[in-house]
All heavy atoms as TSV, in Angstrom:
chain	resi	resn	atom	element	x	y	z
A	1	MET	N	N	-13.053	44.967	-11.891
A	1	MET	CA	C	-14.038	46.092	-11.455
A	1	MET	C	C	-15.119	45.446	-10.852
A	1	MET	O	O	-15.668	44.416	-11.335
A	1	MET	CB	C	-14.332	46.910	-12.750
A	1	MET	CG	C	-15.370	47.966	-12.366
A	1	MET	SD	S	-16.197	48.740	-13.767
A	1	MET	CE	C	-14.938	49.702	-14.490
A	2	GLN	N	N	-15.580	46.150	-9.700
A	2	GLN	CA	C	-16.772	45.729	-9.106
A	2	GLN	C	C	-17.662	46.883	-8.916
A	2	GLN	O	O	-17.229	48.045	-8.824
A	2	GLN	CB	C	-16.562	45.204	-7.747
A	2	GLN	CG	C	-15.842	43.897	-7.670
A	2	GLN	CD	C	-15.505	43.297	-6.410
A	2	GLN	OE1	O	-15.784	43.924	-5.312
A	2	GLN	NE2	N	-14.984	42.126	-6.317
A	3	GLU	N	N	-19.005	46.678	-8.892
A	3	GLU	CA	C	-19.985	47.819	-8.811
A	3	GLU	C	C	-20.885	47.323	-7.612
A	3	GLU	O	O	-21.355	46.329	-7.682
A	3	GLU	CB	C	-20.717	47.966	-10.070
A	3	GLU	CG	C	-21.502	49.202	-10.179
A	3	GLU	CD	C	-22.057	49.413	-11.490
A	3	GLU	OE1	O	-21.408	49.128	-12.535
A	3	GLU	OE2	O	-23.241	49.895	-11.516
A	4	SER	N	N	-21.338	48.360	-6.983
A	4	SER	CA	C	-22.382	48.118	-5.847
A	4	SER	C	C	-23.739	47.860	-6.461
A	4	SER	O	O	-24.089	48.306	-7.541
A	4	SER	CB	C	-22.414	49.308	-4.899
A	4	SER	OG	O	-23.579	49.282	-4.079
A	5	MET	N	N	-24.515	47.098	-5.692
A	5	MET	CA	C	-25.898	46.856	-6.199
A	5	MET	C	C	-26.830	48.051	-5.839
A	5	MET	O	O	-28.003	48.023	-6.168
A	5	MET	CB	C	-26.534	45.599	-5.441
A	5	MET	CG	C	-25.743	44.252	-5.935
A	5	MET	SD	S	-26.287	42.850	-5.112
A	5	MET	CE	C	-28.095	42.860	-5.362
A	6	GLY	N	N	-26.192	49.017	-5.132
A	6	GLY	CA	C	-27.046	50.220	-4.754
A	6	GLY	C	C	-27.553	50.049	-3.361
A	6	GLY	O	O	-27.142	49.173	-2.611
A	7	ALA	N	N	-28.327	50.948	-2.949
A	7	ALA	CA	C	-28.959	51.101	-1.664
A	7	ALA	C	C	-29.886	49.958	-1.353
A	7	ALA	O	O	-30.457	49.313	-2.338
A	7	ALA	CB	C	-29.709	52.395	-1.461
A	8	ILE	N	N	-29.945	49.530	-0.137
A	8	ILE	CA	C	-30.839	48.423	0.278
A	8	ILE	C	C	-32.234	49.052	0.187
A	8	ILE	O	O	-32.454	50.099	0.697
A	8	ILE	CB	C	-30.589	47.968	1.799
A	8	ILE	CG1	C	-29.124	47.275	1.739
A	8	ILE	CG2	C	-31.567	46.975	2.236
A	8	ILE	CD1	C	-28.710	47.015	3.202
A	9	CYS	N	N	-33.181	48.361	-0.324
A	9	CYS	CA	C	-34.467	48.869	-0.489
A	9	CYS	C	C	-35.547	47.756	-0.170
A	9	CYS	O	O	-35.201	46.607	-0.038
A	9	CYS	CB	C	-34.872	49.263	-1.861
A	9	CYS	SG	S	-34.633	48.077	-3.147
A	10	GLY	N	N	-36.773	48.263	0.300
A	10	GLY	CA	C	-37.812	47.307	0.641
A	10	GLY	C	C	-38.315	46.418	-0.545
A	10	GLY	O	O	-38.245	46.871	-1.654
A	11	ARG	N	N	-38.550	45.158	-0.140
A	11	ARG	CA	C	-38.940	44.274	-1.217
A	11	ARG	C	C	-40.349	43.935	-1.098
A	11	ARG	O	O	-40.863	42.940	-1.711
A	11	ARG	CB	C	-38.079	42.998	-1.043
A	11	ARG	CG	C	-36.573	43.174	-1.105
A	11	ARG	CD	C	-36.173	43.520	-2.572
A	11	ARG	NE	N	-34.715	43.708	-2.550
A	11	ARG	CZ	C	-34.099	44.250	-3.502
A	11	ARG	NH1	N	-34.679	44.937	-4.329
A	11	ARG	NH2	N	-32.750	44.320	-3.441
A	12	ALA	N	N	-41.196	44.571	-0.298
A	12	ALA	CA	C	-42.611	44.241	0.104
A	12	ALA	C	C	-43.409	44.375	-1.221
A	12	ALA	O	O	-44.398	43.583	-1.355
A	12	ALA	CB	C	-43.077	45.091	1.130
A	13	ASN	N	N	-43.077	45.342	-2.115
A	13	ASN	CA	C	-43.945	45.504	-3.344
A	13	ASN	C	C	-43.478	44.827	-4.501
A	13	ASN	O	O	-43.978	45.079	-5.650
A	13	ASN	CB	C	-44.026	47.103	-3.563
A	13	ASN	CG	C	-44.722	47.781	-2.511
A	13	ASN	OD1	O	-45.747	47.267	-1.858
A	13	ASN	ND2	N	-44.288	49.009	-2.078
A	14	GLU	N	N	-42.447	43.919	-4.431
A	14	GLU	CA	C	-41.956	43.214	-5.481
A	14	GLU	C	C	-43.048	42.124	-5.943
A	14	GLU	O	O	-43.788	41.587	-5.210
A	14	GLU	CB	C	-40.698	42.443	-5.147
A	14	GLU	CG	C	-39.504	43.266	-5.323
A	14	GLU	CD	C	-38.295	42.400	-5.133
A	14	GLU	OE1	O	-38.265	41.419	-4.391
A	14	GLU	OE2	O	-37.218	42.762	-5.693
A	15	HIS	N	N	-42.983	41.939	-7.276
A	15	HIS	CA	C	-43.860	40.928	-7.800
A	15	HIS	C	C	-43.030	39.853	-8.582
A	15	HIS	O	O	-42.910	39.995	-9.771
A	15	HIS	CB	C	-44.972	41.531	-8.751
A	15	HIS	CG	C	-45.904	42.391	-8.034
A	15	HIS	ND1	N	-46.838	42.032	-7.074
A	15	HIS	CD2	C	-45.964	43.752	-8.038
A	15	HIS	CE1	C	-47.474	43.151	-6.704
A	15	HIS	NE2	N	-47.022	44.141	-7.149
A	16	LEU	N	N	-42.496	38.934	-7.811
A	16	LEU	CA	C	-41.592	37.927	-8.443
A	16	LEU	C	C	-42.422	36.951	-9.145
A	16	LEU	O	O	-43.417	36.520	-8.620
A	16	LEU	CB	C	-40.584	37.381	-7.390
A	16	LEU	CG	C	-39.724	38.370	-6.675
A	16	LEU	CD1	C	-38.925	37.647	-5.559
A	16	LEU	CD2	C	-38.770	39.033	-7.632
A	17	GLY	N	N	-41.774	36.452	-10.199
A	17	GLY	CA	C	-42.507	35.333	-11.030
A	17	GLY	C	C	-41.778	34.019	-10.951
A	17	GLY	O	O	-40.782	33.981	-10.119
A	18	ALA	N	N	-42.188	33.027	-11.639
A	18	ALA	CA	C	-41.600	31.720	-11.692
A	18	ALA	C	C	-40.174	31.899	-12.063
A	18	ALA	O	O	-39.244	30.992	-11.545
A	18	ALA	CB	C	-42.245	30.865	-12.648
A	19	SER	N	N	-39.769	32.798	-12.908
A	19	SER	CA	C	-38.307	32.792	-13.347
A	19	SER	C	C	-37.381	33.403	-12.333
A	19	SER	O	O	-36.177	33.378	-12.313
A	19	SER	CB	C	-38.238	33.648	-14.653
A	19	SER	OG	O	-38.669	35.099	-14.348
A	20	ASP	N	N	-38.046	33.901	-11.176
A	20	ASP	CA	C	-37.300	34.499	-10.165
A	20	ASP	C	C	-37.029	33.471	-8.927
A	20	ASP	O	O	-36.663	33.892	-7.837
A	20	ASP	CB	C	-37.871	35.721	-9.586
A	20	ASP	CG	C	-37.975	36.823	-10.655
A	20	ASP	OD1	O	-37.004	37.057	-11.332
A	20	ASP	OD2	O	-39.123	37.342	-10.796
A	21	ALA	N	N	-37.346	32.237	-9.172
A	21	ALA	CA	C	-37.311	31.203	-8.080
A	21	ALA	C	C	-35.961	31.205	-7.354
A	21	ALA	O	O	-35.834	30.993	-6.170
A	21	ALA	CB	C	-37.578	29.816	-8.650
A	22	ALA	N	N	-34.857	31.360	-8.161
A	22	ALA	CA	C	-33.428	31.346	-7.497
A	22	ALA	C	C	-33.356	32.505	-6.563
A	22	ALA	O	O	-32.723	32.400	-5.492
A	22	ALA	CB	C	-32.397	31.380	-8.631
A	23	ILE	N	N	-33.855	33.621	-6.906
A	23	ILE	CA	C	-33.707	34.871	-6.062
A	23	ILE	C	C	-34.529	34.572	-4.777
A	23	ILE	O	O	-34.048	34.822	-3.647
A	23	ILE	CB	C	-34.400	36.005	-6.758
A	23	ILE	CG1	C	-33.429	36.449	-7.906
A	23	ILE	CG2	C	-34.518	37.232	-5.798
A	23	ILE	CD1	C	-34.069	37.451	-8.890
A	24	VAL	N	N	-35.629	34.000	-4.926
A	24	VAL	CA	C	-36.469	33.771	-3.726
A	24	VAL	C	C	-35.778	32.740	-2.758
A	24	VAL	O	O	-35.695	32.916	-1.519
A	24	VAL	CB	C	-37.900	33.154	-4.180
A	24	VAL	CG1	C	-38.713	32.679	-2.859
A	24	VAL	CG2	C	-38.686	34.173	-4.915
A	25	GLN	N	N	-35.257	31.697	-3.364
A	25	GLN	CA	C	-34.578	30.643	-2.639
A	25	GLN	C	C	-33.244	31.208	-1.918
A	25	GLN	O	O	-33.066	30.888	-0.807
A	25	GLN	CB	C	-34.109	29.474	-3.546
A	25	GLN	CG	C	-33.510	28.364	-2.830
A	25	GLN	CD	C	-33.267	27.106	-3.734
A	25	GLN	OE1	O	-33.205	27.228	-4.972
A	25	GLN	NE2	N	-33.008	26.093	-3.186
A	26	MET	N	N	-32.595	32.075	-2.560
A	26	MET	CA	C	-31.404	32.659	-2.052
A	26	MET	C	C	-31.763	33.462	-0.855
A	26	MET	O	O	-31.112	33.508	0.218
A	26	MET	CB	C	-30.559	33.430	-3.037
A	26	MET	CG	C	-29.249	33.835	-2.526
A	26	MET	SD	S	-28.176	32.513	-2.086
A	26	MET	CE	C	-27.043	33.256	-1.090
A	27	ARG	N	N	-32.774	34.284	-1.052
A	27	ARG	CA	C	-33.171	35.255	0.165
A	27	ARG	C	C	-33.647	34.395	1.313
A	27	ARG	O	O	-33.369	34.789	2.431
A	27	ARG	CB	C	-34.383	36.207	-0.426
A	27	ARG	CG	C	-33.809	37.225	-1.380
A	27	ARG	CD	C	-34.999	38.044	-1.816
A	27	ARG	NE	N	-34.587	39.115	-2.736
A	27	ARG	CZ	C	-35.323	39.880	-3.421
A	27	ARG	NH1	N	-36.647	39.759	-3.250
A	27	ARG	NH2	N	-34.852	40.756	-4.341
A	28	ARG	N	N	-34.398	33.315	1.088
A	28	ARG	CA	C	-34.793	32.409	2.132
A	28	ARG	C	C	-33.604	31.889	2.856
A	28	ARG	O	O	-33.647	31.778	4.072
A	28	ARG	CB	C	-35.692	31.373	1.625
A	28	ARG	CG	C	-37.130	31.806	1.420
A	28	ARG	CD	C	-37.964	30.589	1.155
A	28	ARG	NE	N	-39.253	30.996	0.700
A	28	ARG	CZ	C	-40.007	30.435	-0.309
A	28	ARG	NH1	N	-39.455	29.472	-0.950
A	28	ARG	NH2	N	-41.142	31.032	-0.650
A	29	ARG	N	N	-32.556	31.444	2.210
A	29	ARG	CA	C	-31.459	30.846	2.817
A	29	ARG	C	C	-30.675	31.902	3.642
A	29	ARG	O	O	-30.174	31.649	4.778
A	29	ARG	CB	C	-30.481	30.364	1.698
A	29	ARG	CG	C	-30.928	29.033	1.060
A	29	ARG	CD	C	-29.924	28.511	0.101
A	29	ARG	NE	N	-28.788	28.094	0.811
A	29	ARG	CZ	C	-27.970	27.141	0.399
A	29	ARG	NH1	N	-28.049	26.611	-0.780
A	29	ARG	NH2	N	-26.852	26.852	1.163
A	30	LEU	N	N	-30.666	33.150	3.156
A	30	LEU	CA	C	-29.817	34.212	3.849
A	30	LEU	C	C	-30.594	34.528	5.084
A	30	LEU	O	O	-29.996	34.796	6.195
A	30	LEU	CB	C	-29.612	35.438	2.971
A	30	LEU	CG	C	-28.554	35.245	1.844
A	30	LEU	CD1	C	-28.776	36.481	0.957
A	30	LEU	CD2	C	-27.293	35.126	2.395
A	31	ILE	N	N	-31.929	34.696	4.914
A	31	ILE	CA	C	-32.888	35.105	6.139
A	31	ILE	C	C	-32.623	33.915	7.206
A	31	ILE	O	O	-32.542	34.174	8.388
A	31	ILE	CB	C	-34.220	35.297	5.707
A	31	ILE	CG1	C	-34.312	36.569	4.944
A	31	ILE	CG2	C	-35.216	35.343	6.919
A	31	ILE	CD1	C	-35.605	36.841	4.188
A	32	ASN	N	N	-32.748	32.637	6.796
A	32	ASN	CA	C	-32.760	31.597	7.671
A	32	ASN	C	C	-31.293	31.417	8.404
A	32	ASN	O	O	-31.335	31.251	9.631
A	32	ASN	CB	C	-33.011	30.210	7.073
A	32	ASN	CG	C	-34.494	30.076	6.667
A	32	ASN	OD1	O	-35.352	30.748	7.341
A	32	ASN	ND2	N	-34.829	29.249	5.744
A	33	ALA	N	N	-30.288	31.735	7.677
A	33	ALA	CA	C	-28.959	31.789	8.277
A	33	ALA	C	C	-28.784	32.834	9.342
A	33	ALA	O	O	-28.279	32.717	10.391
A	33	ALA	CB	C	-27.908	31.949	7.187
A	34	ALA	N	N	-29.397	34.086	8.895
A	34	ALA	CA	C	-29.348	35.226	9.860
A	34	ALA	C	C	-30.138	34.946	11.204
A	34	ALA	O	O	-29.716	35.220	12.223
A	34	ALA	CB	C	-29.860	36.504	9.205
A	35	ARG	N	N	-31.359	34.282	10.986
A	35	ARG	CA	C	-32.219	33.913	12.218
A	35	ARG	C	C	-31.415	32.877	13.061
A	35	ARG	O	O	-31.452	32.952	14.264
A	35	ARG	CB	C	-33.571	33.356	11.701
A	35	ARG	CG	C	-34.451	34.447	11.159
A	35	ARG	CD	C	-35.823	33.957	10.730
A	35	ARG	NE	N	-36.549	35.008	10.330
A	35	ARG	CZ	C	-37.555	34.846	9.418
A	35	ARG	NH1	N	-37.874	33.670	8.936
A	35	ARG	NH2	N	-38.337	35.933	9.074
A	36	GLY	N	N	-30.700	31.893	12.361
A	36	GLY	CA	C	-29.995	30.907	13.106
A	36	GLY	C	C	-28.843	31.531	13.842
A	36	GLY	O	O	-28.569	30.929	15.071
A	37	LEU	N	N	-28.328	32.578	13.471
A	37	LEU	CA	C	-27.287	33.280	14.234
A	37	LEU	C	C	-27.710	33.742	15.578
A	37	LEU	O	O	-26.921	33.714	16.508
A	37	LEU	CB	C	-26.610	34.404	13.451
A	37	LEU	CG	C	-25.768	34.103	12.267
A	37	LEU	CD1	C	-25.393	35.273	11.468
A	37	LEU	CD2	C	-24.532	33.296	12.757
A	38	LYS	N	N	-29.000	34.087	15.632
A	38	LYS	CA	C	-29.587	34.474	16.931
A	38	LYS	C	C	-29.514	33.488	17.954
A	38	LYS	O	O	-29.446	33.740	19.266
A	38	LYS	CB	C	-31.036	34.961	16.840
A	38	LYS	CG	C	-31.245	36.231	16.031
A	38	LYS	CD	C	-32.797	36.533	16.075
A	38	LYS	CE	C	-33.100	37.853	15.273
A	38	LYS	NZ	N	-34.439	38.138	15.354
A	39	THR	N	N	-29.612	32.220	17.649
A	39	THR	CA	C	-29.545	31.098	18.609
A	39	THR	C	C	-28.197	30.327	18.386
A	39	THR	O	O	-28.063	29.232	18.791
A	39	THR	CB	C	-30.610	30.088	18.217
A	39	THR	OG1	O	-30.579	29.654	16.824
A	39	THR	CG2	C	-31.981	30.813	18.448
A	40	ASN	N	N	-27.139	31.022	17.869
A	40	ASN	CA	C	-25.758	30.538	17.865
A	40	ASN	C	C	-25.635	29.314	16.868
A	40	ASN	O	O	-24.845	28.370	17.114
A	40	ASN	CB	C	-25.215	30.208	19.229
A	40	ASN	CG	C	-24.995	31.340	20.096
A	40	ASN	OD1	O	-24.572	32.455	19.428
A	40	ASN	ND2	N	-25.170	31.247	21.351
A	41	LYS	N	N	-26.505	29.174	15.966
A	41	LYS	CA	C	-26.511	28.142	14.950
A	41	LYS	C	C	-25.514	28.545	13.774
A	41	LYS	O	O	-25.544	29.631	13.312
A	41	LYS	CB	C	-27.857	27.888	14.296
A	41	LYS	CG	C	-27.858	26.760	13.269
A	41	LYS	CD	C	-29.375	26.512	12.776
A	41	LYS	CE	C	-29.239	25.452	11.703
A	41	LYS	NZ	N	-30.602	25.316	11.065
A	42	THR	N	N	-24.611	27.607	13.481
A	42	THR	CA	C	-23.688	27.864	12.450
A	42	THR	C	C	-24.249	27.920	11.082
A	42	THR	O	O	-25.053	26.960	10.731
A	42	THR	CB	C	-22.464	26.834	12.517
A	42	THR	OG1	O	-22.003	26.662	13.821
A	42	THR	CG2	C	-21.479	27.017	11.472
A	43	PRO	N	N	-23.895	28.952	10.277
A	43	PRO	CA	C	-24.573	29.105	9.048
A	43	PRO	C	C	-24.067	27.934	8.039
A	43	PRO	O	O	-22.908	27.489	8.242
A	43	PRO	CB	C	-24.115	30.385	8.436
A	43	PRO	CG	C	-23.853	31.240	9.685
A	43	PRO	CD	C	-23.269	30.229	10.659
A	44	PRO	N	N	-24.819	27.403	7.081
A	44	PRO	CA	C	-24.472	26.436	6.184
A	44	PRO	C	C	-23.142	26.867	5.482
A	44	PRO	O	O	-23.074	27.971	4.881
A	44	PRO	CB	C	-25.506	26.296	5.163
A	44	PRO	CG	C	-26.816	26.917	5.804
A	44	PRO	CD	C	-26.174	28.013	6.887
A	45	GLY	N	N	-22.276	25.860	5.282
A	45	GLY	CA	C	-20.972	26.117	4.546
A	45	GLY	C	C	-19.877	26.662	5.320
A	45	GLY	O	O	-18.680	26.500	4.951
A	46	VAL	N	N	-20.169	27.294	6.499
A	46	VAL	CA	C	-19.153	27.895	7.319
A	46	VAL	C	C	-18.015	26.825	7.892
A	46	VAL	O	O	-16.927	27.011	7.978
A	46	VAL	CB	C	-19.686	28.742	8.376
A	46	VAL	CG1	C	-18.610	29.279	9.300
A	46	VAL	CG2	C	-20.456	29.936	7.802
A	47	GLU	N	N	-18.631	25.648	8.193
A	47	GLU	CA	C	-17.830	24.569	8.765
A	47	GLU	C	C	-16.949	23.833	7.778
A	47	GLU	O	O	-16.221	22.949	8.035
A	47	GLU	CB	C	-18.711	23.617	9.466
A	47	GLU	CG	C	-19.627	22.780	8.656
A	47	GLU	CD	C	-20.961	23.451	8.171
A	47	GLU	OE1	O	-21.276	24.573	8.526
A	47	GLU	OE2	O	-21.479	22.827	7.296
A	48	ASN	N	N	-17.077	24.200	6.526
A	48	ASN	CA	C	-16.349	23.506	5.474
A	48	ASN	C	C	-15.403	24.463	4.723
A	48	ASN	O	O	-15.772	25.112	3.758
A	48	ASN	CB	C	-17.370	22.899	4.374
A	48	ASN	CG	C	-16.633	22.049	3.313
A	48	ASN	OD1	O	-15.375	21.985	3.339
A	48	ASN	ND2	N	-17.436	21.390	2.496
A	49	PRO	N	N	-14.233	24.624	5.276
A	49	PRO	CA	C	-13.222	25.614	4.717
A	49	PRO	C	C	-12.788	25.475	3.286
A	49	PRO	O	O	-12.444	26.329	2.471
A	49	PRO	CB	C	-11.929	25.476	5.608
A	49	PRO	CG	C	-12.402	24.630	6.767
A	49	PRO	CD	C	-13.588	23.962	6.378
A	50	ALA	N	N	-13.018	24.210	2.673
A	50	ALA	CA	C	-12.657	23.918	1.401
A	50	ALA	C	C	-13.563	24.754	0.310
A	50	ALA	O	O	-13.122	25.021	-0.692
A	50	ALA	CB	C	-12.811	22.418	1.084
A	51	LEU	N	N	-14.723	25.184	0.921
A	51	LEU	CA	C	-15.604	25.986	-0.048
A	51	LEU	C	C	-15.127	27.407	-0.309
A	51	LEU	O	O	-15.488	27.963	-1.182
A	51	LEU	CB	C	-16.959	26.113	0.624
A	51	LEU	CG	C	-17.784	24.868	0.676
A	51	LEU	CD1	C	-19.066	25.037	1.535
A	51	LEU	CD2	C	-18.159	24.183	-0.582
A	52	TYR	N	N	-14.221	27.813	0.599
A	52	TYR	CA	C	-13.572	29.140	0.452
A	52	TYR	C	C	-12.515	29.192	-0.582
A	52	TYR	O	O	-11.910	30.273	-0.908
A	52	TYR	CB	C	-13.157	29.607	1.728
A	52	TYR	CG	C	-14.348	29.807	2.721
A	52	TYR	CD1	C	-14.482	28.988	3.785
A	52	TYR	CD2	C	-15.157	30.861	2.549
A	52	TYR	CE1	C	-15.563	29.069	4.626
A	52	TYR	CE2	C	-16.275	30.979	3.459
A	52	TYR	CZ	C	-16.440	30.050	4.537
A	52	TYR	OH	O	-17.516	30.191	5.340
A	53	GLN	N	N	-12.078	27.956	-1.153
A	53	GLN	CA	C	-10.966	27.994	-2.068
A	53	GLN	C	C	-11.525	28.060	-3.477
A	53	GLN	O	O	-10.692	27.955	-4.447
A	53	GLN	CB	C	-10.186	26.718	-1.883
A	53	GLN	CG	C	-9.607	26.473	-0.464
A	53	GLN	CD	C	-8.657	27.636	-0.093
A	53	GLN	OE1	O	-7.871	28.082	-0.891
A	53	GLN	NE2	N	-8.854	28.090	1.116
A	54	LYS	N	N	-12.782	28.320	-3.747
A	54	LYS	CA	C	-13.431	28.270	-4.990
A	54	LYS	C	C	-13.308	29.878	-5.511
A	54	LYS	O	O	-13.495	30.715	-4.715
A	54	LYS	CB	C	-14.824	27.811	-5.033
A	54	LYS	CG	C	-14.977	26.378	-4.430
A	54	LYS	CD	C	-14.240	25.422	-5.262
A	54	LYS	CE	C	-14.327	24.011	-4.698
A	54	LYS	NZ	N	-13.517	23.045	-5.210
A	55	HIS	N	N	-13.227	30.002	-6.810
A	55	HIS	CA	C	-13.336	31.350	-7.407
A	55	HIS	C	C	-13.575	31.236	-8.791
A	55	HIS	O	O	-13.614	30.186	-9.412
A	55	HIS	CB	C	-11.918	31.981	-7.232
A	55	HIS	CG	C	-10.796	31.173	-7.822
A	55	HIS	ND1	N	-10.486	31.403	-9.238
A	55	HIS	CD2	C	-9.892	30.283	-7.401
A	55	HIS	CE1	C	-9.504	30.595	-9.423
A	55	HIS	NE2	N	-9.094	29.954	-8.368
A	56	GLY	N	N	-14.188	32.370	-9.330
A	56	GLY	CA	C	-14.361	32.449	-10.674
A	56	GLY	C	C	-13.245	32.328	-11.623
A	56	GLY	O	O	-12.032	32.405	-11.207
A	57	ASP	N	N	-13.357	32.188	-12.922
A	57	ASP	CA	C	-12.291	31.984	-13.826
A	57	ASP	C	C	-12.636	32.570	-15.147
A	57	ASP	O	O	-13.845	32.876	-15.405
A	57	ASP	CB	C	-11.957	30.461	-13.846
A	57	ASP	CG	C	-10.530	30.251	-14.459
A	57	ASP	OD1	O	-9.888	31.133	-14.755
A	57	ASP	OD2	O	-10.127	28.981	-14.499
A	58	GLN	N	N	-11.753	32.618	-16.041
A	58	GLN	CA	C	-12.065	33.285	-17.415
A	58	GLN	C	C	-11.362	32.238	-18.403
A	58	GLN	O	O	-10.295	31.726	-18.082
A	58	GLN	CB	C	-11.432	34.517	-17.490
A	58	GLN	CG	C	-12.030	35.647	-16.715
A	58	GLN	CD	C	-11.572	37.053	-16.940
A	58	GLN	OE1	O	-10.820	37.223	-17.924
A	58	GLN	NE2	N	-11.755	37.970	-16.081
A	59	LEU	N	N	-11.973	32.086	-19.480
A	59	LEU	CA	C	-11.497	31.322	-20.532
A	59	LEU	C	C	-11.576	32.105	-21.906
A	59	LEU	O	O	-12.605	32.755	-22.104
A	59	LEU	CB	C	-12.194	29.989	-20.704
A	59	LEU	CG	C	-12.162	29.019	-19.578
A	59	LEU	CD1	C	-13.166	27.885	-19.833
A	59	LEU	CD2	C	-10.788	28.443	-19.352
A	60	LEU	N	N	-10.571	31.901	-22.770
A	60	LEU	CA	C	-10.591	32.515	-24.129
A	60	LEU	C	C	-10.704	31.357	-24.958
A	60	LEU	O	O	-9.705	30.574	-25.091
A	60	LEU	CB	C	-9.391	33.415	-24.403
A	60	LEU	CG	C	-9.393	34.087	-25.658
A	60	LEU	CD1	C	-10.706	34.985	-25.879
A	60	LEU	CD2	C	-8.096	34.902	-25.852
A	61	LEU	N	N	-11.766	31.040	-25.713
A	61	LEU	CA	C	-12.015	29.949	-26.503
A	61	LEU	C	C	-12.173	30.353	-28.010
A	61	LEU	O	O	-12.607	31.457	-28.259
A	61	LEU	CB	C	-13.330	29.199	-26.132
A	61	LEU	CG	C	-13.293	28.697	-24.637
A	61	LEU	CD1	C	-14.685	28.214	-24.375
A	61	LEU	CD2	C	-12.188	27.731	-24.347
A	62	GLY	N	N	-11.803	29.401	-28.789
A	62	GLY	CA	C	-11.958	29.458	-30.211
A	62	GLY	C	C	-13.463	29.236	-30.573
A	62	GLY	O	O	-14.130	28.797	-29.805
A	63	GLU	N	N	-13.874	29.482	-31.874
A	63	GLU	CA	C	-15.239	29.383	-32.315
A	63	GLU	C	C	-15.682	27.920	-32.065
A	63	GLU	O	O	-16.879	27.843	-31.713
A	63	GLU	CB	C	-15.334	29.793	-33.738
A	63	GLU	CG	C	-16.691	29.706	-34.258
A	63	GLU	CD	C	-16.807	30.332	-35.625
A	63	GLU	OE1	O	-15.902	31.025	-36.011
A	63	GLU	OE2	O	-17.777	29.983	-36.321
A	64	ASN	N	N	-14.838	26.918	-32.276
A	64	ASN	CA	C	-15.294	25.578	-32.124
A	64	ASN	C	C	-14.858	24.826	-31.015
A	64	ASN	O	O	-15.033	23.639	-30.828
A	64	ASN	CB	C	-14.812	24.746	-33.374
A	64	ASN	CG	C	-15.386	25.297	-34.654
A	64	ASN	OD1	O	-16.589	25.643	-34.800
A	64	ASN	ND2	N	-14.624	25.454	-35.762
A	65	ASP	N	N	-14.358	25.561	-30.003
A	65	ASP	CA	C	-13.920	24.937	-28.757
A	65	ASP	C	C	-15.058	24.713	-27.718
A	65	ASP	O	O	-16.072	25.431	-27.772
A	65	ASP	CB	C	-12.838	25.923	-27.958
A	65	ASP	CG	C	-11.574	25.878	-28.806
A	65	ASP	OD1	O	-11.339	25.033	-29.503
A	65	ASP	OD2	O	-10.755	26.970	-28.589
A	66	SER	N	N	-14.899	23.608	-26.961
A	66	SER	CA	C	-15.888	23.291	-25.870
A	66	SER	C	C	-15.536	23.929	-24.600
A	66	SER	O	O	-14.377	23.554	-24.025
A	66	SER	CB	C	-15.983	21.914	-25.834
A	66	SER	OG	O	-16.761	21.477	-24.681
A	67	TRP	N	N	-16.365	24.771	-24.066
A	67	TRP	CA	C	-15.971	25.450	-22.697
A	67	TRP	C	C	-15.897	24.386	-21.657
A	67	TRP	O	O	-15.073	24.445	-20.703
A	67	TRP	CB	C	-16.892	26.624	-22.361
A	67	TRP	CG	C	-18.333	26.003	-22.087
A	67	TRP	CD1	C	-19.427	25.894	-22.982
A	67	TRP	CD2	C	-18.859	25.502	-20.850
A	67	TRP	NE1	N	-20.560	25.345	-22.228
A	67	TRP	CE2	C	-20.245	25.178	-20.908
A	67	TRP	CE3	C	-18.251	25.419	-19.540
A	67	TRP	CZ2	C	-20.918	24.692	-19.951
A	67	TRP	CZ3	C	-19.004	24.905	-18.557
A	67	TRP	CH2	C	-20.281	24.496	-18.767
A	68	SER	N	N	-16.791	23.407	-21.746
A	68	SER	CA	C	-16.862	22.339	-20.660
A	68	SER	C	C	-15.510	21.491	-20.699
A	68	SER	O	O	-14.959	21.201	-19.612
A	68	SER	CB	C	-18.033	21.439	-20.760
A	68	SER	OG	O	-18.065	20.748	-22.084
A	69	GLU	N	N	-14.958	21.226	-21.901
A	69	GLU	CA	C	-13.659	20.479	-21.944
A	69	GLU	C	C	-12.522	21.306	-21.392
A	69	GLU	O	O	-11.713	20.726	-20.747
A	69	GLU	CB	C	-13.472	19.973	-23.422
A	69	GLU	CG	C	-14.456	18.910	-23.866
A	69	GLU	CD	C	-14.314	18.576	-25.369
A	69	GLU	OE1	O	-13.306	18.957	-25.906
A	69	GLU	OE2	O	-15.193	17.795	-25.849
A	70	HIS	N	N	-12.426	22.511	-21.886
A	70	HIS	CA	C	-11.338	23.433	-21.422
A	70	HIS	C	C	-11.505	23.599	-19.977
A	70	HIS	O	O	-10.372	23.602	-19.272
A	70	HIS	CB	C	-11.384	24.697	-22.170
A	70	HIS	CG	C	-10.838	24.556	-23.573
A	70	HIS	ND1	N	-9.539	24.703	-23.857
A	70	HIS	CD2	C	-11.391	24.334	-24.721
A	70	HIS	CE1	C	-9.388	24.619	-25.159
A	70	HIS	NE2	N	-10.523	24.409	-25.730
A	71	TYR	N	N	-12.553	23.824	-19.371
A	71	TYR	CA	C	-12.707	24.105	-17.964
A	71	TYR	C	C	-12.437	22.839	-17.121
A	71	TYR	O	O	-11.765	22.917	-16.140
A	71	TYR	CB	C	-14.162	24.500	-17.649
A	71	TYR	CG	C	-14.259	25.264	-16.210
A	71	TYR	CD1	C	-13.754	26.486	-15.994
A	71	TYR	CD2	C	-14.880	24.524	-15.206
A	71	TYR	CE1	C	-13.732	27.032	-14.748
A	71	TYR	CE2	C	-14.898	25.119	-13.929
A	71	TYR	CZ	C	-14.314	26.373	-13.736
A	71	TYR	OH	O	-14.480	26.933	-12.539
A	72	ALA	N	N	-12.822	21.691	-17.632
A	72	ALA	CA	C	-12.527	20.434	-16.897
A	72	ALA	C	C	-10.951	20.139	-16.932
A	72	ALA	O	O	-10.429	19.587	-15.981
A	72	ALA	CB	C	-13.225	19.253	-17.615
A	73	ALA	N	N	-10.244	20.509	-18.038
A	73	ALA	CA	C	-8.834	20.331	-18.027
A	73	ALA	C	C	-8.091	21.203	-17.140
A	73	ALA	O	O	-7.047	20.795	-16.665
A	73	ALA	CB	C	-8.376	20.634	-19.492
A	74	ARG	N	N	-8.614	22.380	-16.657
A	74	ARG	CA	C	-7.919	23.089	-15.708
A	74	ARG	C	C	-8.111	22.612	-14.322
A	74	ARG	O	O	-7.401	22.722	-13.480
A	74	ARG	CB	C	-8.658	24.619	-15.854
A	74	ARG	CG	C	-8.163	25.271	-17.037
A	74	ARG	CD	C	-8.879	26.706	-16.913
A	74	ARG	NE	N	-8.059	27.554	-17.774
A	74	ARG	CZ	C	-7.886	28.800	-17.456
A	74	ARG	NH1	N	-8.343	29.410	-16.524
A	74	ARG	NH2	N	-7.042	29.409	-18.350
């Protein structure tokens, strides 16, 4: 199941804090990639098709199982 993030809204009045650093960095990357497209600059990662073979996964673990060991074994 997927759910939309909702309508696009203005971010001018947001007050992001230190814990939102990842959001700020991702927005900068997206904005820079979009600006680069104006000058025919290839966005980061597009030239590496191996990146498109990655996907999320699910694991069902017991109470004492290590998620990192099970995931590495896959």
